[in-house]
C-alpha positions in Angstrom: -24.5 -51.3 -80.2 -22.3 -48.2 -81.7 -18.8 -49.8 -82.1 -17.0 -47.1 -83.6 -14.6 -46.3 -80.9 -13.9 -50.2 -80.9 -13.1 -50.6 -84.4 -9.7 -49.5 -85.9 -7.6 -50.3 -89.0 -5.8 -52.9 -86.5 -8.9 -54.9 -85.8 -9.9 -55.2 -89.4 -6.3 -56.3 -90.4 -6.8 -58.7 -87.6 -10.3 -60.0 -89.1 -8.4 -60.1 -92.5 -5.4 -62.4 -91.4 -7.5 -64.4 -89.5 -10.3 -65.0 -92.0 -8.9 -64.0 -95.5 -5.5 -64.2 -95.1 -5.3 -63.9 -99.1 -6.3 -60.6 -98.9 -4.8 -59.2 -95.9 -1.7 -58.0 -97.9 -3.8 -55.3 -99.7 -4.0 -51.8 -99.0 -6.4 -50.8 -96.3 -7.8 -47.5 -95.7 -10.7 -46.5 -93.5 -13.4 -44.4 -95.5 -16.0 -43.6 -92.9 -19.1 -44.4 -91.5 -22.6 -45.6 -93.3 -25.8 -45.8 -92.0 -25.3 -49.1 -90.5 -21.5 -50.0 -91.0 -18.1 -48.5 -90.6 -16.4 -48.9 -94.1 -12.8 -49.5 -95.2 -11.4 -49.4 -98.7 -9.5 -52.8 -99.5 -6.9 -52.4 -102.3 -8.8 -51.0 -105.4 -11.8 -53.2 -106.0 -13.1 -54.2 -102.1 -14.5 -52.8 -99.4 -14.8 -54.2 -95.7 -18.1 -53.2 -94.0 -18.2 -53.9 -90.2 -21.8 -53.1 -88.3 -22.1 -50.7 -85.8 -25.7 -50.7 -85.4 -28.0 -53.4 -83.9 -29.9 -54.3 -87.4 -26.6 -54.4 -89.4 -25.7 -57.7 -88.8 -29.1 -58.9 -90.1 -28.8 -56.7 -93.1 -25.5 -58.2 -93.7 -26.7 -61.4 -94.3 -29.6 -60.6 -96.1 -27.3 -58.6 -98.4 -25.1 -61.6 -99.0 -28.1 -63.7 -99.7 -29.9 -61.5 -102.0 -27.3 -59.0 -104.2 -26.1 -61.5 -106.1 -29.5 -62.3 -107.2 -30.2 -59.0 -107.9 -27.1 -57.3 -108.9 -27.0 -58.6 -112.7 -30.3 -57.5 -113.4 -29.7 -53.8 -112.1 -28.7 -51.0 -114.3 -26.5 -49.3 -111.5 -23.7 -51.1 -109.8 -24.3 -52.2 -106.2 -21.6 -53.6 -103.5 -22.1 -57.4 -104.3 -20.6 -59.8 -101.8 -17.4 -61.1 -101.7 -17.0 -62.8 -98.5 -19.2 -63.0 -95.3 -16.8 -63.0 -92.3 -18.1 -64.9 -89.2 -18.0 -63.8 -85.7 -14.7 -64.4 -83.5 -12.9 -63.5 -80.8 -11.6 -60.1 -82.4 -15.5 -59.0 -83.4 -18.4 -60.3 -82.0 -20.4 -60.1 -85.3 -20.6 -61.1 -88.7 -18.9 -58.5 -91.1 -18.6 -58.5 -94.8 -16.2 -57.8 -98.0 -18.1 -56.2 -100.9 -17.1 -55.0 -104.2 -16.1 -51.3 -104.1 -18.5 -49.3 -106.3 -16.4 -46.4 -107.9 -18.0 -43.1 -108.1 -18.8 -40.4 -105.7 -21.6 -41.0 -103.1 -24.9 -39.9 -104.0 -25.1 -37.7 -101.0 -22.3 -35.7 -102.0 -22.7 -35.5 -105.7 -24.9 -32.9 -107.7 -28.3 -34.0 -108.3 -29.4 -33.4 -111.7 -33.4 -33.6 -111.1 -34.3 -34.8 -114.7 -31.4 -37.3 -115.4 -31.1 -38.6 -111.8 -34.9 -39.1 -111.5 -34.6 -41.3 -115.1 -31.7 -43.4 -113.5 -33.4 -44.0 -110.3 -36.7 -44.8 -112.0 -34.8 -47.3 -114.3 -33.2 -49.1 -111.2 -36.3 -49.1 -109.3 -38.1 -50.7 -112.5 -35.3 -53.4 -113.0 -35.5 -54.0 -109.0 -39.2 -54.7 -109.0 -39.7 -56.5 -112.2 -42.1 -59.9 -111.9 -39.2 -62.4 -112.7 -37.0 -61.2 -109.6 -37.8 -63.1 -106.4 -40.8 -61.7 -104.5 -40.8 -61.5 -100.7 -43.9 -63.7 -100.4 -41.6 -66.6 -102.2 -38.1 -65.9 -100.9 -38.8 -64.2 -97.4 -38.0 -60.4 -97.0 -35.7 -60.0 -100.2 -37.7 -56.7 -101.3 -39.9 -54.3 -99.8 -42.3 -51.8 -101.4 -41.2 -48.5 -100.9 -44.4 -47.3 -99.0 -43.8 -49.8 -96.8 -40.1 -49.0 -96.0 -39.5 -47.0 -93.0 -36.4 -44.4 -93.0 -35.6 -42.6 -90.3 -34.4 -39.3 -91.2 -32.9 -38.1 -87.4 -29.2 -37.9 -86.3 -27.8 -40.7 -88.4 -28.8 -38.6 -91.8 -28.1 -35.4 -90.3 -24.8 -36.8 -89.2 -23.9 -38.0 -93.0 -25.3 -35.0 -95.0 -25.7 -32.4 -92.6 -29.2 -30.7 -91.3 -30.2 -28.9 -94.3 -29.4 -31.5 -97.1 -31.2 -33.7 -94.4 -34.2 -32.2 -94.4 -34.3 -31.6 -98.2 -33.9 -35.5 -98.6 -36.7 -36.1 -96.0 -39.0 -34.0 -98.6 -37.9 -36.1 -101.2 -38.5 -39.3 -99.4 -42.1 -38.3 -98.2 -42.7 -37.3 -102.0 -41.7 -40.9 -103.0 -43.4 -42.7 -100.5 -46.8 -41.1 -101.4 -46.3 -41.3 -105.0 -48.9 -44.0 -106.7 
């Protein structure tokens, strides 16, 4: 389900006018393509995410349910949900409005190994605290890294380039095999 050719500014504006007219007057600017969603900046503090892969609609629903639970306990900002749009005649999938996270995307930022590793460790530690909901009690709210799957194929190469994709795959493999 790659909807890239079907999605444009006019469609996003139409969805906003139909389902969130209070936000339809904000400046709208396409930002690009993520792993599973097309992304637009909406005003200064929001983003619109429209799914472009088969798995994206379910992920948007899970994020809408769980990010508000996790976000206040995390040491880094995450794109917390503001609104979960409904499938309609304009667009046959759910879509989302989320908080815009200011800063540079990690794949474009300079990685400082020691400080970046420390920040990542703090984030993962906060995410896996005992008082957070567990997958056993609340469904698939979180997963253990070694049980996660990441495909370092064409999608990653398209986002960061072939050389960077190889480097990130090696880092991922080290993380998955860590105790």
